N, C-alpha and C positions, 0 to 999 in steps of 0.2 A: 606941392608940398610933400607928397609921398616920394617924389623923385629926388628931392633934396637929401633925404636920409640915406644912410648906408644900407645897401640891399642885404648884406649879411646880417646886420642887426635887426633889420625889419623882418627877415625870415625867422631868426631866433625868437624874436618877440612874438611872432604869429604862432610859431610852434609851441612856445610856452603857454600861450593863451588857449590852445586847443586841449591841453592836459590829456595826452594820450597814454600816460603811464598806467592808469588802471586798465585800459584796454590791452596794453602790452602784457600786463600781469594775467589778465583773463585768457589771452591767447596762449601764454606760457602754461597756465594751468590746464587748458584744454589739450595742448600738445602733450603734457605729462600724462594726463588721463588716457589719451589715445595710445601712448607708448605702453602704459601699464595694461590697458585692455588688450593690446596686441600681444604682449608677453603672456598674459593669462590665456588668451586663445591658443597661442602656440603651445603652451604647456598642456592644456586640455587636449589639443590635437595629438601631441606626442603620447599622452597617456592613453587616449582612445586607440591610436595605432598600435601601441604596445599590447593593450588588452585584446585587440583584434588578432594580432599575430599569435598571442598565447591561445586564444580560442581556436584559431585555425590549426595550430599544432595539435590541440586536444581533439578537434574534430578528425584530423587525419589519423591519429592514434585509434580513436574509437571506430572509425571506418575500417581500418585494417583489422581490428579485433572482430568486428562484425563479419567481415569477409572470411576470416579464418573460421569463425563459428559456423557460418553458412556452409563453408566447404567441408567442415568436419561433421556436420549434421547429415545423417542418413535417414531420409524420410521413410524408406521402405522398412528399415529396422524399427523405426519408431512405430509405424503402423502395425508391424508384427507384434511388438511388445504390447501395444494397446489391445490387440485382439486376444493375446494370451492372458492379459490381466482381466479382460472382460469375461473370458471363459472361466477363469478361476473365481471371479466374483459370482457368476451364476451358479457354479458348482457349490460354492459355500452357501449361497442363499438357498439352494435346493436342499442341501444337507440340514441347514438350520430349520427349514420348514418341516422336513421329515422328522427331525428330532422333537420339534414342538408337537407334532401329531402323536408321536410315540409317547411323549410325556403326558399328554392329555389322556391317552388310552390307559397308561399305567396309573394315572391318578384315579380314573374311573374304576379300574380293577381294585385299587387300594381301598376306595370307598366301599365297594362291594364286600371285600374281605373284612373290613372293619365292621360292617353291618352283620356279617355272618358270625364274626367273633363275638359281637355283642349279643346275638341270639344264643350262641352256644354258652356264653357265660351266664346268661339269664336262665338257661335250662339247668345249669349246675352239672355235677358229675353223673347223676342218675338220669338226666334228661328230663323232658317235660312230662306232664301227667299222661297224655295219651300214649306216648312212646313207652313209658314205664308199664302201663297196663298191658300193652301189646306184648311186651317182652315177658311179662309174668304169665300170660296165657300160653305163650310158646314154650316156656320153660316148665317142664313137668316137675321139677324138684321143688319149686316154690309152691 
């Protein structure tokens, strides 16, 4: 019975019953997704390579600047400047200490002179009582 029918019709009828159209659409969608994914990967790869080249150029420039700075730097001169600055710092510190000591000495002397002035002002123009009696005894005219 199967052999009596036209083979082309039988094949078309079999293919029609399998309904492969949704499968073909799924495969097409998968192929489209794969193509989009591949394009996205290629774009990210190009961007990463571009960024890498830019960073490489920047690194080269900074390396060159660093080498120039290292060549220009004179460590002996730097050390001499540091020693000189330390010497100045210690001289200034010593001077400041000496000035503080002198200031304290002068403050003490000022306090002594203030006390002496207060004593003299308390005595008045004639002086205190014992000094006035002594002067009167020495002075024959009084």
